[in-house]
DSSP file (Angstrom, degrees, kcal/mol; ACC not computed):
  #  RESIDUE AA STRUCTURE BP1 BP2  ACC     N-H-->O    O-->H-N    N-H-->O    O-->H-N    TCO  KAPPA ALPHA  PHI   PSI    X-CA   Y-CA   Z-CA
    1    1 A M              0   0    0      0, 0.0     2,-0.2     0, 0.0     0, 0.0   0.000 360.0 360.0 360.0 127.9    0.7  189.3  -14.4
    2    2 A A        -     0   0    0      1,-0.1     2,-0.4     0, 0.0     0, 0.0  -0.538 360.0-119.0 -77.0 139.2    2.7  187.2  -11.9
    3    3 A E        -     0   0    0     -2,-0.2    -1,-0.1     1,-0.0     0, 0.0  -0.634  25.5-129.1 -80.4 130.8    6.4  187.8  -11.8
    4    4 A R        -     0   0    0     -2,-0.4     2,-0.1     1,-0.1     3,-0.1  -0.561  26.3-110.5 -78.0 141.1    8.4  184.7  -12.5
    5    5 A P        -     0   0    0      0, 0.0     2,-0.3     0, 0.0    -1,-0.1  -0.390  38.7 -98.2 -68.9 149.9   11.2  183.8  -10.0
    6    6 A F        +     0   0    0     -2,-0.1     0, 0.0     1,-0.0     0, 0.0  -0.519  44.8 176.7 -69.3 129.2   14.8  184.3  -11.2
    7    7 A A        -     0   0    0     -2,-0.3    95,-0.0    -3,-0.1    -1,-0.0  -0.840  20.0-144.6-137.3  98.3   16.2  180.9  -12.4
    8    8 A P        -     0   0    0      0, 0.0     3,-0.4     0, 0.0    -2,-0.0  -0.296   8.2-139.3 -64.3 147.3   19.7  181.1  -13.8
    9    9 A R  S    S+     0   0    0      1,-0.3     2,-0.6     2,-0.0     0, 0.0   0.836  97.4  42.8 -76.1 -33.1   20.5  178.7  -16.7
   10   10 A N  S    S+     0   0    0      3,-0.0     2,-0.9     2,-0.0    -1,-0.3  -0.652  75.7 172.3-114.7  73.5   24.0  177.8  -15.5
   11   11 A N    >   -     0   0    0     -2,-0.6     3,-1.4    -3,-0.4    92,-0.0  -0.741  18.1-170.4 -93.3 107.0   23.5  177.3  -11.8
   12   12 A K  T 3  S+     0   0    0     -2,-0.9    -1,-0.2     1,-0.3    91,-0.1   0.623  80.6  72.4 -69.0 -12.7   26.7  175.9  -10.2
   13   13 A S  T 3  S+     0   0    0      2,-0.0     2,-0.5    -3,-0.0    -1,-0.3   0.644  72.1  97.0 -80.3 -12.0   24.8  175.4   -7.0
   14   14 A V    <   -     0   0    0     -3,-1.4     2,-0.1     1,-0.1     0, 0.0  -0.675  54.7-174.6 -78.2 123.1   22.9  172.5   -8.4
   15   15 A R        +     0   0    0     -2,-0.5     2,-0.2     4,-0.1    -1,-0.1  -0.367  20.3 148.4-121.2  52.2   24.7  169.3   -7.3
   16   16 A T     >  -     0   0    0      1,-0.1     4,-2.3    -2,-0.1     5,-0.2  -0.527  55.9-116.1 -81.1 157.2   23.1  166.3   -9.0
   17   17 A W  H  > S+     0   0    0      1,-0.2     4,-2.4     2,-0.2     5,-0.2   0.883 113.5  49.4 -62.6 -39.7   25.3  163.3   -9.8
   18   18 A Y  H  > S+     0   0    0      2,-0.2     4,-2.0     1,-0.2    -1,-0.2   0.856 111.6  47.9 -73.0 -33.5   24.8  163.6  -13.6
   19   19 A L  H  > S+     0   0    0      2,-0.2     4,-2.6     1,-0.2    -1,-0.2   0.889 111.9  51.0 -70.0 -38.1   25.6  167.4  -13.6
   20   20 A T  H  X S+     0   0    0     -4,-2.3     4,-2.4     2,-0.2    -2,-0.2   0.927 110.4  48.7 -62.8 -44.8   28.7  166.8  -11.5
   21   21 A A  H  X S+     0   0    0     -4,-2.4     4,-1.8     2,-0.2    -2,-0.2   0.917 112.6  48.2 -62.0 -43.2   29.9  164.0  -13.9
   22   22 A A  H  X S+     0   0    0     -4,-2.0     4,-2.3     1,-0.2    -2,-0.2   0.917 110.9  50.9 -63.7 -43.0   29.3  166.3  -16.9
   23   23 A R  H  X S+     0   0    0     -4,-2.6     4,-2.7     1,-0.2    -2,-0.2   0.910 106.1  55.5 -61.2 -41.8   31.1  169.2  -15.3
   24   24 A W  H  X S+     0   0    0     -4,-2.4     4,-1.5     1,-0.2    -1,-0.2   0.905 109.1  47.4 -59.4 -40.9   34.1  166.9  -14.5
   25   25 A G  H  X S+     0   0    0     -4,-1.8     4,-1.8     1,-0.2    -1,-0.2   0.919 111.9  49.1 -65.6 -43.0   34.3  166.1  -18.2
   26   26 A F  H  X S+     0   0    0     -4,-2.3     4,-2.5     1,-0.2    -2,-0.2   0.857 106.0  57.8 -64.8 -34.4   34.1  169.7  -19.3
   27   27 A Y  H  X S+     0   0    0     -4,-2.7     4,-2.1     2,-0.2    -1,-0.2   0.887 104.8  51.0 -64.5 -37.4   36.8  170.7  -16.7
   28   28 A M  H  X S+     0   0    0     -4,-1.5     4,-2.2     2,-0.2    -1,-0.2   0.921 110.9  48.6 -63.4 -42.7   39.2  168.2  -18.4
   29   29 A L  H  X S+     0   0    0     -4,-1.8     4,-2.4     1,-0.2    -2,-0.2   0.887 108.7  54.3 -63.9 -38.4   38.3  169.8  -21.8
   30   30 A D  H  X S+     0   0    0     -4,-2.5     4,-2.7     2,-0.2    -1,-0.2   0.908 108.9  47.8 -61.4 -42.2   38.9  173.3  -20.3
   31   31 A I  H  X S+     0   0    0     -4,-2.1     4,-2.7     2,-0.2    -2,-0.2   0.910 110.5  51.5 -67.3 -41.1   42.4  172.3  -19.1
   32   32 A A  H  X S+     0   0    0     -4,-2.2     4,-1.9     2,-0.2    -2,-0.2   0.921 113.0  45.9 -59.7 -43.2   43.2  170.8  -22.5
   33   33 A R  H  X S+     0   0    0     -4,-2.4     4,-2.7     2,-0.2    -2,-0.2   0.909 111.2  52.5 -65.8 -42.2   42.1  174.1  -24.1
   34   34 A L  H  X S+     0   0    0     -4,-2.7     4,-2.8     1,-0.2     5,-0.2   0.923 108.9  49.6 -58.9 -45.7   44.1  176.1  -21.6
   35   35 A R  H  X S+     0   0    0     -4,-2.7     4,-1.3     1,-0.2    -1,-0.2   0.900 112.0  48.7 -61.1 -40.5   47.2  174.1  -22.2
   36   36 A R  H  X S+     0   0    0     -4,-1.9     4,-0.5    -5,-0.2    -2,-0.2   0.915 112.2  48.4 -65.7 -43.0   46.8  174.7  -26.0
   37   37 A I  H >< S+     0   0    0     -4,-2.7     3,-1.3     1,-0.2     6,-0.4   0.932 110.9  49.8 -63.0 -46.4   46.2  178.4  -25.5
   38   38 A L  H 3< S+     0   0    0     -4,-2.8    -1,-0.2     1,-0.3    -2,-0.2   0.755 108.7  53.5 -67.1 -23.4   49.2  178.8  -23.3
   39   39 A A  H 3< S+     0   0    0     -4,-1.3    -1,-0.3    -5,-0.2    -2,-0.2   0.576  88.3 110.4 -84.1  -9.7   51.4  177.0  -25.8
   40   40 A G  S <X S-     0   0    0     -3,-1.3     4,-2.3    -4,-0.5     3,-0.3  -0.295  76.8-123.8 -70.0 150.8   50.3  179.3  -28.6
   41   41 A Q  H  > S+     0   0    0      1,-0.2     4,-1.4     2,-0.2    -1,-0.1   0.843 108.4  60.3 -62.5 -36.2   52.7  181.8  -30.1
   42   42 A Q  H  4 S+     0   0    0      1,-0.2    -1,-0.2     2,-0.2     4,-0.1   0.891 111.3  39.9 -61.8 -39.5   50.4  184.8  -29.4
   43   43 A I  H >4 S+     0   0    0     -6,-0.4     3,-2.1    -3,-0.3    -2,-0.2   0.895 109.3  59.3 -76.2 -41.4   50.6  184.1  -25.6
   44   44 A K  H 3< S+     0   0    0     -4,-2.3    -1,-0.2     1,-0.3    -2,-0.2   0.767 100.4  57.9 -60.6 -24.6   54.3  183.2  -25.6
   45   45 A S  T 3< S+     0   0    0     -4,-1.4    -1,-0.3    -5,-0.2     2,-0.3   0.535  91.9  91.3 -82.9  -5.1   55.1  186.6  -26.9
   46   46 A C    <   -     0   0    0     -3,-2.1     3,-0.1     1,-0.1   120,-0.0  -0.638  63.8-152.7 -91.4 147.6   53.4  188.3  -23.9
   47   47 A D  S    S+     0   0    0      1,-0.3     2,-0.4    -2,-0.3    -1,-0.1   0.842  85.2  21.3 -80.5 -37.2   55.2  189.3  -20.7
   48   48 A V        -     0   0    0    118,-0.1     2,-0.4     2,-0.0    -1,-0.3  -0.997  60.4-171.8-137.3 135.9   52.0  189.0  -18.6
   49   49 A V        -     0   0    0     -2,-0.4     2,-0.5    -3,-0.1   118,-0.1  -0.998  12.5-158.5-125.8 128.1   48.8  187.1  -19.1
   50   50 A I        -     0   0    0     -2,-0.4     2,-0.4     2,-0.0    -2,-0.0  -0.926   6.7-170.3-112.5 127.9   45.9  187.7  -16.7
   51   51 A F        -     0   0    0     -2,-0.5     2,-0.8     2,-0.0    -2,-0.0  -0.924  21.0-135.7-112.4 139.4   43.1  185.2  -16.2
   52   52 A D  S    S-     0   0    0     -2,-0.4     2,-0.1     1,-0.1    -2,-0.0  -0.872  91.1 -16.6 -92.0 110.1   40.0  185.9  -14.3
   53   53 A R  S >> S-     0   0    0     -2,-0.8     4,-1.2    34,-0.2     3,-0.7  -0.089  83.5-160.6  88.0 -31.7   39.5  182.7  -12.2
   54   54 A Y  T 34  -     0   0    0      1,-0.2     4,-0.3     2,-0.2     3,-0.2  -0.236  60.3 -47.3  52.6-143.8   41.8  180.4  -14.2
   55   55 A V  T >> S+     0   0    0      1,-0.2     4,-2.0     2,-0.1     3,-0.5   0.573 126.3  84.7 -94.5 -11.7   41.0  176.8  -13.5
   56   56 A Y  H <> S+     0   0    0     -3,-0.7     4,-2.5     1,-0.3     5,-0.2   0.793  81.5  61.6 -65.2 -27.0   40.9  177.3   -9.8
   57   57 A D  H 3X S+     0   0    0     -4,-1.2     4,-1.5    -3,-0.2    -1,-0.3   0.919 107.2  44.7 -61.3 -43.1   37.2  178.4  -10.0
   58   58 A Q  H <> S+     0   0    0     -3,-0.5     4,-1.0    -4,-0.3    -2,-0.2   0.897 111.8  51.6 -69.7 -40.4   36.3  175.0  -11.4
   59   59 A I  H >X S+     0   0    0     -4,-2.0     4,-1.6     1,-0.2     3,-0.7   0.910 108.8  51.7 -63.2 -40.8   38.4  173.1   -8.8
   60   60 A A  H 3< S+     0   0    0     -4,-2.5    -1,-0.2     1,-0.2    -2,-0.2   0.852 104.6  58.1 -63.1 -33.4   36.7  175.1   -6.0
   61   61 A N  H 3< S+     0   0    0     -4,-1.5    -1,-0.2     1,-0.2    -2,-0.2   0.760 115.4  34.0 -70.3 -23.0   33.3  174.2   -7.5
   62   62 A I  H << S+     0   0    0     -4,-1.0    -1,-0.2    -3,-0.7    -2,-0.2   0.582  89.0 114.3-105.1 -12.1   34.0  170.4   -7.2
   63   63 A Y     <  +     0   0    0     -4,-1.6     7,-0.1    -5,-0.2    51,-0.1  -0.375  40.2 137.5 -62.8 131.0   36.1  170.5   -4.0
   64   64 A S  S    S-     0   0    0      2,-0.3     6,-0.1    -2,-0.1    -2,-0.0  -0.948  70.1 -87.2-160.8 174.6   34.3  168.7   -1.2
   65   65 A P  S    S+     0   0    0      0, 0.0     2,-0.1     0, 0.0    -2,-0.1   0.672  90.0 113.3 -66.5 -15.1   34.9  166.2    1.6
   66   66 A S     >  -     0   0    0      1,-0.1     4,-2.2     2,-0.1    -2,-0.3  -0.364  68.0-140.9 -60.8 131.1   34.3  163.4   -0.9
   67   67 A L  H  > S+     0   0    0      1,-0.2     4,-2.5     2,-0.2     5,-0.2   0.901 102.1  52.2 -61.1 -41.8   37.4  161.4   -1.4
   68   68 A A  H  > S+     0   0    0      1,-0.2     4,-2.4     2,-0.2    -1,-0.2   0.913 110.2  48.0 -61.9 -42.8   36.7  161.1   -5.2
   69   69 A A  H  > S+     0   0    0      2,-0.2     4,-2.5     1,-0.2    -1,-0.2   0.889 112.0  49.3 -66.3 -38.8   36.2  164.8   -5.5
   70   70 A R  H  X S+     0   0    0     -4,-2.2     4,-2.2     2,-0.2    -2,-0.2   0.903 112.1  47.7 -68.1 -40.7   39.4  165.6   -3.6
   71   71 A I  H  X S+     0   0    0     -4,-2.5     4,-2.3     2,-0.2    -2,-0.2   0.923 113.7  47.9 -64.7 -43.6   41.4  163.1   -5.8
   72   72 A Y  H  X S+     0   0    0     -4,-2.4     4,-2.8    -5,-0.2    -2,-0.2   0.905 109.9  52.3 -64.7 -41.4   40.0  164.6   -8.9
   73   73 A A  H  X S+     0   0    0     -4,-2.5     4,-2.2     2,-0.2    -1,-0.2   0.907 110.9  47.5 -61.4 -41.8   40.7  168.1   -7.8
   74   74 A K  H  X S+     0   0    0     -4,-2.2     4,-2.1     2,-0.2    -1,-0.2   0.896 111.2  51.9 -65.6 -39.4   44.3  167.2   -7.1
   75   75 A F  H  X S+     0   0    0     -4,-2.3     4,-1.7     2,-0.2    -2,-0.2   0.931 110.3  47.7 -61.5 -47.2   44.5  165.5  -10.5
   76   76 A L  H  X S+     0   0    0     -4,-2.8     4,-1.3     1,-0.2    -2,-0.2   0.904 110.2  53.0 -60.4 -41.6   43.1  168.6  -12.3
   77   77 A S  H  < S+     0   0    0     -4,-2.2     3,-0.2     1,-0.2    -1,-0.2   0.890 107.8  50.4 -62.4 -39.4   45.6  170.8  -10.4
   78   78 A K  H  < S+     0   0    0     -4,-2.1    -1,-0.2     1,-0.2    -2,-0.2   0.835 111.0  49.0 -69.0 -31.7   48.5  168.6  -11.5
   79   79 A L  H  < S+     0   0    0     -4,-1.7    -1,-0.2    -5,-0.1    -2,-0.2   0.702  94.8  91.5 -77.1 -20.1   47.4  168.9  -15.2
   80   80 A T  S  < S-     0   0    0     -4,-1.3     2,-0.1    -3,-0.2   -48,-0.0  -0.604  86.9-113.7 -82.4 129.5   47.0  172.6  -15.0
   81   81 A P        -     0   0    0      0, 0.0    -1,-0.1     0, 0.0    -2,-0.1  -0.418  36.8-118.1 -59.2 131.9   50.0  174.8  -15.9
   82   82 A A        -     0   0    0     -2,-0.1     2,-0.1    -4,-0.1     4,-0.0  -0.601  25.4-139.9 -78.3 123.9   51.2  176.6  -12.8
   83   83 A P        -     0   0    0      0, 0.0     3,-0.1     0, 0.0    -1,-0.0  -0.395  17.1-121.1 -76.1 160.1   51.0  180.3  -13.0
   84   84 A D  S    S+     0   0    0      1,-0.3     2,-0.4    -2,-0.1    64,-0.1   0.909 100.4  15.4 -64.7 -41.6   53.7  182.6  -11.6
   85   85 A L        -     0   0    0     62,-0.1     2,-0.4     2,-0.0    -1,-0.3  -0.997  66.3-178.1-134.7 138.9   51.1  184.2   -9.4
   86   86 A A  E     -a  125   0A   0     38,-0.5    40,-3.3    -2,-0.4     2,-0.4  -0.977  10.4-169.5-138.8 124.1   47.6  183.1   -8.4
   87   87 A F  E     -a  126   0A   0     -2,-0.4     2,-0.5    38,-0.2    40,-0.2  -0.875  17.9-162.4-115.5 144.2   45.3  185.2   -6.2
   88   88 A V  E     -a  127   0A   0     38,-2.7    40,-3.1    -2,-0.4     2,-1.0  -0.990  17.7-151.9-115.4 116.9   42.0  184.5   -4.5
   89   89 A I  E     -a  128   0A   0     -2,-0.5    38,-0.1    38,-0.2    -2,-0.0  -0.794  20.3-145.1 -91.7 105.1   40.5  187.9   -3.6
   90   90 A D        +     0   0    0     38,-2.6     2,-0.3    -2,-1.0    41,-0.3  -0.299  22.4 176.7 -72.7 151.3   38.5  187.0   -0.6
   91   91 A A        -     0   0    0     39,-0.1    21,-0.0    -2,-0.0    -2,-0.0  -0.984  38.4 -95.8-148.9 151.7   35.2  188.6    0.2
   92   92 A S     >  -     0   0    0     -2,-0.3     4,-2.6     1,-0.1     3,-0.2  -0.456  34.8-123.5 -66.2 142.7   32.6  188.2    2.9
   93   93 A P  H  > S+     0   0    0      0, 0.0     4,-2.7     0, 0.0     5,-0.2   0.862 112.1  55.5 -55.8 -35.9   29.8  185.9    1.7
   94   94 A A  H  > S+     0   0    0      2,-0.2     4,-1.9     1,-0.2     5,-0.1   0.915 109.6  45.3 -64.4 -41.9   27.2  188.6    2.5
   95   95 A A  H  > S+     0   0    0     -3,-0.2     4,-1.5     2,-0.2    -1,-0.2   0.906 114.6  48.4 -67.3 -41.3   29.1  191.2    0.3
   96   96 A A  H  X S+     0   0    0     -4,-2.6     4,-2.6     1,-0.2    -2,-0.2   0.908 111.3  50.2 -64.8 -41.1   29.5  188.6   -2.5
   97   97 A F  H  < S+     0   0    0     -4,-2.7    -1,-0.2    -5,-0.2    -2,-0.2   0.869 106.6  55.4 -65.0 -36.6   25.8  187.7   -2.3
   98   98 A A  H  < S+     0   0    0     -4,-1.9    -1,-0.2    -5,-0.2    -2,-0.2   0.862 114.1  40.8 -64.3 -34.6   24.8  191.4   -2.5
   99   99 A R  H  < S+     0   0    0     -4,-1.5    -2,-0.2     1,-0.2    -1,-0.2   0.847 131.1  24.6 -79.8 -36.1   26.8  191.7   -5.7
  100  100 A K    ><  +     0   0    0     -4,-2.6     3,-1.1    -5,-0.1    -1,-0.2  -0.670  65.4 165.9-131.6  76.4   25.7  188.4   -7.3
  101  101 A P  T 3   +     0   0    0      0, 0.0     4,-0.1     0, 0.0    -1,-0.1   0.434  56.5  92.3 -76.3   4.1   22.4  187.3   -5.8
  102  102 A E  T 3  S+     0   0    0      2,-0.1    -5,-0.1   -95,-0.0    -2,-0.0   0.682  79.0  66.4 -72.8 -14.3   21.8  184.7   -8.4
  103  103 A Y  S <  S-     0   0    0     -3,-1.1    -3,-0.1    -6,-0.1     5,-0.1  -0.855  97.3-104.3-104.9 142.9   23.4  182.0   -6.2
  104  104 A P     >  -     0   0    0      0, 0.0     4,-1.9     0, 0.0     3,-0.4  -0.323  28.3-120.5 -61.5 146.1   21.9  180.9   -2.9
  105  105 A L  H  > S+     0   0    0      1,-0.2     4,-2.3     2,-0.2     5,-0.2   0.859 113.7  57.3 -57.6 -38.1   23.6  182.4    0.1
  106  106 A E  H  > S+     0   0    0      1,-0.2     4,-2.3     2,-0.2    -1,-0.2   0.906 106.7  49.2 -59.7 -41.8   24.4  178.8    1.4
  107  107 A F  H  > S+     0   0    0     -3,-0.4     4,-3.1     2,-0.2    -1,-0.2   0.896 108.3  53.4 -63.9 -40.8   26.2  178.1   -1.9
  108  108 A V  H  X S+     0   0    0     -4,-1.9     4,-2.3     2,-0.2    -2,-0.2   0.911 110.1  47.8 -62.5 -42.5   28.2  181.4   -1.6
  109  109 A H  H  X S+     0   0    0     -4,-2.3     4,-2.2     2,-0.2    -2,-0.2   0.944 115.2  44.8 -61.5 -47.8   29.4  180.4    1.9
  110  110 A R  H  X S+     0   0    0     -4,-2.3     4,-2.4     1,-0.2    -2,-0.2   0.901 112.8  51.2 -64.2 -41.7   30.4  176.9    0.7
  111  111 A N  H  X S+     0   0    0     -4,-3.1     4,-2.3     2,-0.2    -1,-0.2   0.903 109.2  50.2 -64.9 -41.9   32.1  178.2   -2.4
  112  112 A R  H  X S+     0   0    0     -4,-2.3     4,-2.4    -5,-0.2    -1,-0.2   0.935 110.7  49.7 -60.7 -45.6   34.1  180.7   -0.4
  113  113 A Q  H  X S+     0   0    0     -4,-2.2     4,-2.1     1,-0.2    -2,-0.2   0.910 109.9  51.2 -60.4 -41.6   35.2  178.0    2.0
  114  114 A N  H  X S+     0   0    0     -4,-2.4     4,-0.8     2,-0.2    -1,-0.2   0.895 108.7  51.1 -63.1 -40.2   36.2  175.8   -1.0
  115  115 A F  H >< S+     0   0    0     -4,-2.3     3,-0.7     1,-0.2     4,-0.3   0.912 110.9  48.2 -62.5 -41.6   38.3  178.7   -2.4
  116  116 A L  H >< S+     0   0    0     -4,-2.4     3,-0.9     1,-0.2    -1,-0.2   0.852 109.4  53.6 -67.6 -32.9   40.1  179.1    0.9
  117  117 A L  H >< S+     0   0    0     -4,-2.1     3,-2.2     1,-0.2     4,-0.5   0.618  84.2  87.7 -75.5 -12.2   40.7  175.3    1.1
  118  118 A L  G XX S+     0   0    0     -4,-0.8     4,-3.6    -3,-0.7     3,-1.2   0.758  70.9  74.8 -59.0 -23.5   42.3  175.4   -2.3
  119  119 A Q  G <4 S+     0   0    0     -3,-0.9    -1,-0.3    -4,-0.3    -2,-0.1   0.756  85.1  65.3 -62.4 -21.7   45.6  176.2   -0.6
  120  120 A E  G <4 S+     0   0    0     -3,-2.2    -1,-0.3     1,-0.2    -2,-0.2   0.871 117.1  25.8 -64.0 -35.3   45.7  172.5    0.4
  121  121 A I  T <4 S+     0   0    0     -3,-1.2    -2,-0.2    -4,-0.5    -1,-0.2   0.805 133.6  35.9 -95.0 -37.8   45.9  171.5   -3.2
  122  122 A V    ><  +     0   0    0     -4,-3.6     3,-2.1     1,-0.1    -1,-0.2  -0.759  64.9 176.5-121.1  81.4   47.6  174.7   -4.6
  123  123 A P  T 3  S+     0   0    0      0, 0.0    -1,-0.1     0, 0.0    -4,-0.1   0.762  77.3  63.7 -61.3 -24.9   50.0  176.0   -1.9
  124  124 A R  T 3  S+     0   0    0      2,-0.1   -38,-0.5   -39,-0.0     2,-0.2   0.555  75.9 116.7 -76.1  -5.8   51.2  178.8   -4.2
  125  125 A L  E <   -a   86   0A   0     -3,-2.1     2,-0.6    -7,-0.1   -38,-0.2  -0.448  59.8-145.0 -65.6 130.2   47.7  180.3   -4.1
  126  126 A I  E     -a   87   0A   0    -40,-3.3   -38,-2.7    -2,-0.2     2,-0.7  -0.881   5.3-151.4-102.7 120.1   47.8  183.8   -2.5
  127  127 A I  E     -a   88   0A   0     -2,-0.6   -38,-0.2   -40,-0.2   -40,-0.1  -0.821   5.7-158.2 -92.8 118.7   44.7  184.6   -0.4
  128  128 A V  E     -a   89   0A   0    -40,-3.1   -38,-2.6    -2,-0.7     3,-0.1  -0.872  22.1-128.4 -95.9 117.9   44.1  188.4   -0.4
  129  129 A P        -     0   0    0      0, 0.0     2,-0.0     0, 0.0    -1,-0.0  -0.184  35.6 -80.2 -66.5 159.0   41.9  189.1    2.7
  130  130 A P  S    S+     0   0    0      0, 0.0     2,-0.3     0, 0.0   -39,-0.1  -0.348  74.3 130.7 -58.5 132.6   38.7  191.2    2.4
  131  131 A A        -     0   0    0    -41,-0.3    -3,-0.0    -3,-0.1     2,-0.0  -0.945  58.2 -62.4-165.4 179.6   39.6  194.9    2.2
  132  132 A G     >  -     0   0    0     -2,-0.3     4,-2.4     1,-0.1     5,-0.2  -0.272  56.0-100.5 -71.6 164.9   38.9  198.1    0.3
  133  133 A A  H  > S+     0   0    0      1,-0.2     4,-2.6     2,-0.2     5,-0.2   0.877 121.4  50.2 -57.4 -41.9   39.9  198.3   -3.3
  134  134 A E  H  > S+     0   0    0      2,-0.2     4,-2.4     1,-0.2    -1,-0.2   0.894 110.9  48.4 -67.6 -39.6   43.1  200.3   -2.6
  135  135 A Q  H  > S+     0   0    0      2,-0.2     4,-2.3     1,-0.2    -1,-0.2   0.898 112.7  48.7 -66.7 -39.7   44.3  197.9    0.1
  136  136 A V  H  X S+     0   0    0     -4,-2.4     4,-2.5     2,-0.2    -2,-0.2   0.935 112.1  48.8 -64.1 -46.1   43.7  194.9   -2.3
  137  137 A R  H  X S+     0   0    0     -4,-2.6     4,-2.7    -5,-0.2    -2,-0.2   0.911 111.2  50.6 -58.9 -43.8   45.5  196.7   -5.1
  138  138 A S  H  X S+     0   0    0     -4,-2.4     4,-2.2     2,-0.2    -1,-0.2   0.906 110.5  48.5 -62.9 -42.9   48.4  197.4   -2.8
  139  139 A E  H  X S+     0   0    0     -4,-2.3     4,-2.0     2,-0.2    -1,-0.2   0.920 112.9  47.4 -64.8 -43.4   48.7  193.8   -1.6
  140  140 A I  H  X S+     0   0    0     -4,-2.5     4,-2.5     1,-0.2    -2,-0.2   0.932 111.7  50.5 -63.7 -44.9   48.6  192.5   -5.2
  141  141 A C  H  X S+     0   0    0     -4,-2.7     4,-2.7     1,-0.2    -1,-0.2   0.881 107.8  54.5 -60.2 -38.0   51.2  195.0   -6.3
  142  142 A S  H  X S+     0   0    0     -4,-2.2     4,-1.4     2,-0.2    -1,-0.2   0.924 109.9  45.6 -61.4 -45.2   53.4  194.0   -3.4
  143  143 A H  H  X S+     0   0    0     -4,-2.0     4,-0.8     2,-0.2    -2,-0.2   0.901 113.3  50.1 -65.3 -40.9   53.3  190.3   -4.5
  144  144 A V  H >< S+     0   0    0     -4,-2.5     6,-1.1     1,-0.2     3,-0.9   0.925 109.6  50.3 -63.9 -44.2   54.0  191.2   -8.1
  145  145 A S  H 3< S+     0   0    0     -4,-2.7    -1,-0.2     1,-0.2    -2,-0.2   0.800 111.3  49.3 -67.1 -27.0   56.9  193.4   -7.2
  146  146 A Q  H 3< S+     0   0    0     -4,-1.4    -1,-0.2    -5,-0.2    -2,-0.2   0.582 102.8  78.7 -84.8 -11.1   58.4  190.6   -5.1
  147  147 A S  S XX S-     0   0    0     -3,-0.9     4,-2.0    -4,-0.8     3,-0.7  -0.293 101.3 -97.1 -89.6 177.1   58.0  188.0   -7.9
  148  148 A R  H 3> S+     0   0    0      1,-0.2     4,-1.3     2,-0.2     5,-0.2   0.726 121.4  66.4 -65.3 -20.2   60.1  187.4  -10.9
  149  149 A L  H 34 S+     0   0    0      1,-0.2     4,-0.3     2,-0.2    -1,-0.2   0.852 113.5  27.6 -69.0 -34.6   57.5  189.6  -12.8
  150  150 A G  H <4 S+     0   0    0     -6,-1.1    -2,-0.2    -3,-0.7    -5,-0.2   0.690 124.2  46.7 -99.8 -22.1   58.5  192.7  -10.9
  151  151 A A  H  < S+     0   0    0     -4,-2.0    -3,-0.2    -7,-0.3    -2,-0.2   0.680  97.3  69.0 -95.9 -18.7   62.1  192.0  -10.0
  152  152 A G  S  < S+     0   0    0     -4,-1.3     2,-0.3    -5,-0.2    -1,-0.1   0.854  85.7  64.2 -75.8 -37.4   63.6  190.8  -13.3
  153  153 A A  S    S-     0   0    0     -4,-0.3     5,-0.0    -5,-0.2     0, 0.0  -0.676  74.6-127.9 -98.1 141.9   63.6  193.8  -15.5
  154  154 A L    >>  -     0   0    0     -2,-0.3     3,-1.8     1,-0.1     4,-1.2  -0.509  35.5-107.2 -74.0 152.1   65.6  196.9  -15.1
  155  155 A P  T 34 S+     0   0    0      0, 0.0     3,-0.5     0, 0.0    -1,-0.1   0.851 121.1  52.4 -52.9 -37.4   63.5  200.1  -15.3
  156  156 A E  T 34 S+     0   0    0      1,-0.2    -3,-0.0     3,-0.0    -2,-0.0   0.706 106.1  55.3 -73.8 -16.4   65.0  201.0  -18.8
  157  157 A E  T <4 S+     0   0    0     -3,-1.8    -1,-0.2     2,-0.1     2,-0.1   0.703  87.5  95.3 -84.8 -21.0   64.1  197.5  -20.0
  158  158 A K     <  -     0   0    0     -4,-1.2     2,-0.3    -3,-0.5    -4,-0.0  -0.454  66.1-148.9 -72.7 142.2   60.4  197.8  -19.1
  159  159 A T        -     0   0    0     -2,-0.1     2,-0.4     2,-0.0    -2,-0.1  -0.817   9.1-126.8-113.4 152.7   58.2  199.0  -21.9
  160  160 A E        +     0   0    0     -2,-0.3     2,-0.3     0, 0.0     0, 0.0  -0.798  33.6 173.0 -93.1 137.3   55.0  201.0  -21.8
  161  161 A A        -     0   0    0     -2,-0.4     2,-0.1     5,-0.0    -2,-0.0  -0.997  31.9-115.7-143.4 145.9   52.0  199.5  -23.6
  162  162 A T     >  -     0   0    0     -2,-0.3     4,-1.8     1,-0.1     5,-0.2  -0.415  31.8-114.3 -73.7 158.6   48.4  200.5  -23.8
  163  163 A V  H  > S+     0   0    0      1,-0.2     4,-1.8     2,-0.2    -1,-0.1   0.914 117.3  55.0 -59.8 -42.6   45.9  198.1  -22.3
  164  164 A D  H  4 S+     0   0    0      1,-0.2    -1,-0.2     2,-0.2     3,-0.0   0.878 110.7  45.2 -60.4 -37.3   44.5  197.4  -25.7
  165  165 A A  H  4 S+     0   0    0      1,-0.2    -1,-0.2    -3,-0.1    -2,-0.2   0.796 115.3  47.7 -75.4 -28.0   47.9  196.3  -27.0
  166  166 A A  H  < S+     0   0    0     -4,-1.8     2,-0.5    -3,-0.1    -2,-0.2   0.691  95.9  81.5 -88.8 -18.9   48.7  194.3  -23.9
  167  167 A V     <  -     0   0    0     -4,-1.8     2,-0.7    -5,-0.2  -118,-0.1  -0.765  62.0-156.9 -96.0 127.8   45.4  192.3  -23.7
  168  168 A V        -     0   0    0     -2,-0.5     2,-0.4  -125,-0.0    -3,-0.1  -0.904  16.1-145.0 -99.0 118.2   44.9  189.3  -25.8
  169  169 A R        -     0   0    0     -2,-0.7     2,-0.3     1,-0.0    -2,-0.0  -0.698  11.9-131.2 -88.1 131.4   41.2  188.6  -26.3
  170  170 A M        -     0   0    0     -2,-0.4     2,-0.5     2,-0.0    -1,-0.0  -0.621  13.8-134.1 -82.8 137.9   40.2  185.0  -26.5
  171  171 A Q              0   0    0     -2,-0.3    -1,-0.0     1,-0.1     0, 0.0  -0.795 360.0 360.0 -90.3 129.1   37.9  184.0  -29.3
  172  172 A T              0   0    0     -2,-0.5    -1,-0.1     0, 0.0    -2,-0.0   0.413 360.0 360.0-108.3 360.0   35.0  181.8  -28.1
C-alpha cells in the first residue's frame, strides 16, 4: 500500500485569490467576535486574559507588499482592541519547521518575516528574540513587571488563584 502524502485541510500557505478573499471576510468576523468576548462580563471580571496569537496571527498571514493587503491589515489593527501587552516569541524558521512540518519551509520563512514586520502596524508589539525557555520566560516577566499589570497592585492586594480558576475557556 502506497503512503499518501500529508495534506493539511487548513493550509494557510495556499494563496489563491478566492481563499484570500474568504479569509479576509472571516478575519472581520473574528474581530467582531473578539470585541464581543472582551466586552462580556466574564472577561471584565478578570485581571489578566491571555490569548495565544490574538488577531496578530491573522494579520501576519495577510501582510504582504501588496498595497491592498497593507491597507486591510492596518484597518484590522485599528478595529482590534489593543492589549496591554502583546508578544511575538521569535524562533528560527528551521526550529519552527522542525516542530510544525505541515507548512512548507518557504511559508515558515515568509510568515516569520511578516510577524517581525507587524511592528510597522502594531508598534506596541514586543518581539522576544529566539532563546531558551528560561530566557524567554525571564524577558516576558520583565515586561509584565514593568507594565501596569505588574506595577499597579501592592503585594498584599495581589491574590493567589489556581490556573483552573484563572483561565476562562472559550466555548466554540
